DRENKOLTI-774271 format. One record per residue (C-alpha): x, y, z; residue in three letters; residue number from 1. Coordinates in steps of 0.1 Angstrom, whole numbers, plus 2048, in hexadecimal, padded with zeros to 3 digits. Each point is the difference from the previous one (the first is absolute). Example, Ala and Ser with C-alpha at 12.3 -4.5 7.8 and 13.67 -1.06 7.14 Angstrom:
2
87B|7D3|84E|ala|1;
80E|822|7F9|ser|2;
This chain:
363
7CF|763|832|met|1;
7E2|7FA|7E8|arg|2;
7EB|819|7F8|gln|3;
7DD|802|7EC|ser|4;
7FF|815|7E0|arg|5;
7ED|817|813|arg|6;
812|805|81D|ser|7;
824|80A|7E7|ile|8;
7E8|81A|7F0|leu|9;
7F4|813|81F|gln|10;
826|7FC|80B|ala|11;
80C|809|7E2|gly|12;
81C|813|804|gly|13;
80A|802|825|leu|14;
822|7F5|7FF|ile|15;
809|7EC|818|gly|16;
81D|810|7F2|leu|17;
7F8|822|7FB|ala|18;
7E0|7F8|7F5|gly|19;
7E9|814|7EF|leu|20;
7E0|805|7F2|leu|21;
7FA|7F2|7DE|pro|22;
809|81E|7E7|gly|23;
80F|819|81C|gln|24;
820|7F5|801|ala|25;
808|826|7F7|ala|26;
7E8|80D|819|leu|27;
814|7F2|81B|ala|28;
81D|815|7FE|gln|29;
7F1|822|808|gln|30;
7E2|80D|811|pro|31;
7E1|80A|7E4|ala|32;
7F6|825|800|ala|33;
7EE|803|81E|lys|34;
7D9|7FE|7FD|ser|35;
7E4|81A|80A|pro|36;
7F1|7DF|80E|arg|37;
81A|7ED|81D|glu|38;
7E8|7E5|805|pro|39;
810|7F8|81F|tyr|40;
813|818|80F|ala|41;
7E4|80C|813|glu|42;
801|7DB|80D|met|43;
821|7FE|80E|leu|44;
7FD|823|80D|ala|45;
7E2|7F1|817|asp|46;
815|7E4|809|arg|47;
821|810|807|leu|48;
7F0|81E|818|arg|49;
817|7F5|816|phe|50;
81C|7F4|7ED|gly|51;
80A|7DE|7F7|trp|52;
80D|7F4|823|leu|53;
7D7|80C|80E|gly|54;
7F9|7E5|7E8|arg|55;
7F9|7DE|815|ser|56;
80F|7ED|7E2|asp|57;
81A|811|7FE|val|58;
80A|7F9|822|gln|59;
7FA|7DD|7FB|glu|60;
815|7FD|7E2|phe|61;
81E|811|813|ile|62;
7FA|7E7|81E|ser|63;
803|7E0|7E6|met|64;
81F|80F|7ED|met|65;
812|805|828|ser|66;
7F1|7E3|807|asp|67;
80B|7EA|7E3|arg|68;
820|811|7F4|his|69;
813|80E|822|gly|70;
7F8|825|7F2|leu|71;
802|81B|81C|pro|72;
7DA|80E|803|arg|73;
80E|825|803|pro|74;
813|7F8|7DD|trp|75;
7DC|7F7|7EC|leu|76;
7EC|81A|815|glu|77;
81D|817|7EC|ser|78;
7F4|7F5|7DE|gln|79;
7D9|807|804|phe|80;
803|81D|814|arg|81;
806|821|7E7|thr|82;
7F1|7E5|7E2|leu|83;
7E8|80E|7E9|gly|84;
7E8|7EC|7EA|ala|85;
7FD|7F9|7D4|gln|86;
7DD|801|7F9|pro|87;
809|808|7DB|arg|88;
812|7D6|808|ala|89;
7E2|7F3|80C|leu|90;
7E6|80F|7E4|ala|91;
81E|7EC|7E4|leu|92;
7FF|7E1|814|ile|93;
7D7|804|806|ala|94;
7F3|815|7EB|pro|95;
7DF|80C|80C|pro|96;
7DD|7F9|7EA|pro|97;
7FC|81B|7E6|pro|98;
7EA|81E|808|ala|99;
7E4|806|7F3|pro|100;
809|812|7DB|gly|101;
821|7EE|7FF|asp|102;
808|7F1|7E0|pro|103;
804|7DB|7FE|pro|104;
81F|7ED|805|pro|105;
815|7F7|7DF|arg|106;
801|7DE|7F7|lys|107;
824|7EE|802|arg|108;
812|804|7E1|ser|109;
822|7EA|7F8|trp|110;
808|818|7E4|ala|111;
7FA|820|81A|arg|112;
816|7EF|81A|tyr|113;
819|7F4|7E6|leu|114;
805|822|7F5|ser|115;
802|80F|824|gln|116;
81D|7E7|80C|his|117;
815|7F6|7DF|ala|118;
7FD|81E|7E6|asp|119;
820|807|7EB|ala|120;
811|818|81B|ser|121;
802|7E2|81E|arg|122;
810|7EC|7E4|thr|123;
818|81F|7F8|lys|124;
807|803|826|glu|125;
800|7DD|807|gly|126;
81B|7FB|7E3|lys|127;
815|81B|815|glu|128;
7F9|7EF|81E|phe|129;
808|7E0|7F7|leu|130;
826|80F|7F3|gly|131;
809|812|81E|arg|132;
7FB|7E5|816|his|133;
80F|7E3|7E7|arg|134;
817|7F0|81A|glu|135;
7E8|800|818|val|136;
7E4|7F2|7EA|phe|137;
816|7E4|7F5|gln|138;
80C|7F5|820|ser|139;
7DB|7FB|80D|val|140;
7F6|7ED|7E2|ala|141;
81A|7EA|806|asn|142;
7F8|7FD|826|asp|143;
7DC|7FF|7FC|ser|144;
7FA|7F2|7DE|gly|145;
7E7|81E|7F8|val|146;
808|814|7DF|pro|147;
809|81F|805|ala|148;
7E8|80F|7E5|his|149;
7E1|7F2|81F|ile|150;
812|80D|81A|ile|151;
7FF|823|7EF|ala|152;
7DF|800|7F1|ala|153;
7F2|7FB|826|ile|154;
813|81E|80B|ile|155;
7F3|813|7DE|gly|156;
7E1|7FA|80B|val|157;
7FE|801|823|glu|158;
816|825|803|thr|159;
808|809|7E0|lys|160;
826|7F2|805|tyr|161;
7FF|812|827|gly|162;
7F2|81F|7EF|asn|163;
7DF|7FF|814|phe|164;
802|7EC|822|thr|165;
7DE|811|812|gly|166;
7FF|81E|817|arg|167;
7E8|7F3|816|phe|168;
80C|802|825|pro|169;
804|7D8|801|ala|170;
7FC|800|82B|val|171;
7E6|814|7FB|glu|172;
7F0|7EF|7E2|thr|173;
7FF|7DE|811|leu|174;
7F2|808|81E|ala|175;
7E4|811|7F2|thr|176;
7FC|7E2|7E8|leu|177;
805|7E8|820|gly|178;
7E7|814|816|phe|179;
7E7|80D|7EA|asp|180;
7FC|7EF|7DE|ser|181;
7E1|7EA|7F7|pro|182;
814|7E7|7EA|arg|183;
81F|7EF|80C|arg|184;
805|811|820|ser|185;
813|7E3|811|glu|186;
817|800|7DE|phe|187;
808|822|80B|phe|188;
805|800|823|leu|189;
818|7E0|7F9|arg|190;
815|812|7E7|glu|191;
7FD|81E|81C|leu|192;
80D|7E9|819|glu|193;
81F|7F9|7EA|thr|194;
807|824|7F6|leu|195;
802|808|827|leu|196;
81A|7E4|803|leu|197;
815|80F|7DA|leu|198;
800|822|817|gly|199;
80F|7F0|81D|arg|200;
817|7E8|7F7|gln|201;
80E|823|7EB|gly|202;
7F9|7F0|7D9|ile|203;
7E9|81E|7FA|val|204;
7F9|824|80C|asn|205;
7DB|7FC|811|leu|206;
7FD|826|800|lys|207;
807|806|7DC|glu|208;
7FB|7E2|7EB|val|209;
7E6|806|7E7|arg|210;
7F0|7E9|7E8|gly|211;
7E1|7F5|7F0|ser|212;
7DB|802|805|phe|213;
801|7DE|80C|ala|214;
821|802|811|gly|215;
81B|7EF|7EA|ala|216;
820|80D|7FF|leu|217;
823|807|7EC|gly|218;
806|7F9|7DF|leu|219;
7F4|7DE|7FF|pro|220;
7DF|809|813|gln|221;
800|7E7|81B|phe|222;
7E7|801|819|met|223;
817|7F9|828|pro|224;
7FB|7E0|800|ser|225;
80A|7F8|7DE|ser|226;
81E|819|80A|trp|227;
804|7EB|81B|gln|228;
7FF|7DE|7F5|lys|229;
810|804|7D9|phe|230;
815|820|800|ala|231;
825|7FA|7FD|val|232;
81E|815|7FF|ser|233;
80F|7FB|7DA|tyr|234;
822|7F1|80B|lys|235;
7F8|7FB|823|asn|236;
80E|823|808|arg|237;
7E9|806|81F|gly|238;
7DC|806|80A|arg|239;
7F0|7FD|7DB|pro|240;
7F3|82A|7F8|asp|241;
7DF|7FB|7E6|leu|242;
7FC|82B|804|ile|243;
828|80D|7F5|asn|244;
810|7DE|7F3|ser|245;
7F5|7F8|7DE|thr|246;
815|7DF|7FF|ala|247;
7F1|7F8|822|asp|248;
7DC|7FF|7EE|ala|249;
80E|7EE|7DF|ile|250;
80D|7E5|819|ala|251;
7E4|804|817|ser|252;
7E8|7F7|7DD|val|253;
810|7E4|7F4|gly|254;
803|7F1|820|asn|255;
7DA|805|807|phe|256;
7F5|7EF|7DC|leu|257;
81A|7E2|80A|lys|258;
7F6|7FA|81F|met|259;
7D7|7FF|7F3|his|260;
811|7E2|7E6|gly|261;
80D|813|7E0|trp|262;
808|7E5|7E9|lys|263;
81C|80B|7ED|ser|264;
804|7FB|7D8|gly|265;
7DA|7F7|802|glu|266;
7E5|812|7EB|ala|267;
7E3|81C|813|ser|268;
7EB|803|7E2|his|269;
7F1|7FC|7E3|ser|270;
7E5|819|7EE|val|271;
7E0|7EC|7F6|ala|272;
7EA|7FA|7E5|arg|273;
7DB|7F5|809|val|274;
7ED|7EF|7E2|ala|275;
7E1|808|7F8|glu|276;
7E8|7EB|817|gly|277;
81D|7F9|81C|ala|278;
7F9|804|822|asp|279;
820|814|80D|ala|280;
7EE|808|822|lys|281;
800|7DC|80D|arg|282;
823|801|7FE|phe|283;
806|823|811|val|284;
819|7FC|81B|ala|285;
7E5|7FA|825|pro|286;
81E|809|818|gln|287;
822|80B|7F8|leu|288;
812|7E1|7F5|glu|289;
7FE|7EC|7DC|pro|290;
7EB|7E6|805|val|291;
7FA|7EF|7DB|his|292;
815|7F5|7E7|thr|293;
808|815|7E4|val|294;
7F7|7DC|7E8|ala|295;
7E1|803|80F|glu|296;
7F6|824|7F8|ile|297;
80B|800|7E1|glu|298;
7E7|7E0|7F8|gly|299;
7E3|818|80D|ala|300;
807|816|7DE|gly|301;
81A|81E|810|ile|302;
822|7F7|7F3|ser|303;
81F|818|806|gln|304;
80B|81E|7EB|ala|305;
823|7F1|7FF|ser|306;
807|7DE|809|ala|307;
814|810|827|arg|308;
7F0|7E4|814|leu|309;
805|7DD|7FF|ala|310;
7E1|7ED|7FD|thr|311;
805|7EA|821|asp|312;
808|823|812|leu|313;
7EA|809|81B|lys|314;
7EB|81F|7F9|ala|315;
7DE|80F|7FF|ser|316;
7F4|81C|7F2|leu|317;
7FD|828|80E|ile|318;
7E7|813|7F2|asp|319;
803|825|7F8|leu|320;
7E1|817|7FD|pro|321;
7FA|81E|7EA|glu|322;
7E4|81A|806|glu|323;
7F1|7F7|7E1|asp|324;
7FA|7D9|813|asp|325;
817|7F3|7E7|ser|326;
81C|7E6|812|val|327;
81D|7F5|7F8|gly|328;
816|7E2|809|tyr|329;
824|7F6|80A|trp|330;
80C|7DB|808|phe|331;
810|808|823|ala|332;
815|7EA|80D|ala|333;
813|7F7|826|his|334;
815|821|7F7|asn|335;
7E1|818|7F9|phe|336;
7F5|7F3|822|phe|337;
81E|806|816|val|338;
7FF|82D|7F0|ile|339;
7D8|7F8|810|thr|340;
816|7FD|823|gln|341;
80C|820|7FE|tyr|342;
7DD|80F|7F4|asn|343;
7E3|7EC|7FE|arg|344;
7EF|812|7DF|ser|345;
803|7EB|7DC|phe|346;
804|81F|7F2|met|347;
818|80D|819|tyr|348;
818|7DD|7F3|ala|349;
7FB|802|7DC|ala|350;
808|825|802|ala|351;
820|7F7|810|val|352;
805|7E7|7E8|leu|353;
7FA|814|7DE|thr|354;
818|81E|80E|leu|355;
81C|7E5|805|ala|356;
7FB|7F4|7E3|glu|357;
806|822|7EF|ser|358;
821|805|817|leu|359;
80A|7E0|7EF|ala|360;
7FC|80A|7E0|ala|361;
817|81C|805|gln|362;
81E|7F6|814|thr|363;
């Protein structure tokens, strides 16, 4: 689906998968320390003064679920009867305006983002992760066409290889975001619908399942809809389990990228060198796909630091800004934008590929 550059930045990071706000992937793994000012706590307490089942919008949702999916109304009501709320998740998804005296928000920084998601420890742990699961990675790479180090890097950026999968109760989180978020509430309601179906099918335990502040689950941080569409069981051993099975998580990430059009053997990117006076901004991708050619960009005075991409290949530039307002650029080809389907952020895809290169160099 085509999106303007502005809408990409606004959506920037909320994963259709596991998605998250740019620069906040680590925040999704665990609740931040409670602030003395919980901006949504009072609002949620007021809206839930008669409980979730006392709300007309929740009753309408339950009726829809019963009619559309044939689920017993008593079972649906039981999922909401003792449910709490997650004001912290709501504050992370829809940050309130700064209070008087609050410091201004920090500018986006590629260097800072990279240090948070592709540091030396993540490379070291990634090498060990690849070694422990070498047979699985080789099998999935053969089946999907996606290199092992790309799959490992995504899991590394998302959850540090399964070490931080999130502590937010998933049903409470998606209910809070679906019924009360000022941003993307319809999206979160659809994810709640899918999560309840996964629970009814016995795929997840609704009372116990936890994830990110956006409702992403398991080692690969799939949203429930991505679990439903793209999760696979390694060697078809049963229902896919993205929470407890590393093999299923590896296979599912490979399948996700394959289903989004990963081209085996094709280079994904190259660092750009911008000649003085060249206008790099005009070649920045306006949506999540390449719309220029390498030759067209190079003809405007922008060269590849290393000639990875053929001149006839479709590509655009992606921009990686710093706090001092300087900007770095990469040539980004088709496979780069496949990774942005996992998380709609240029920085995210660039961090995955940087970490993947480090892993490939050490294996």
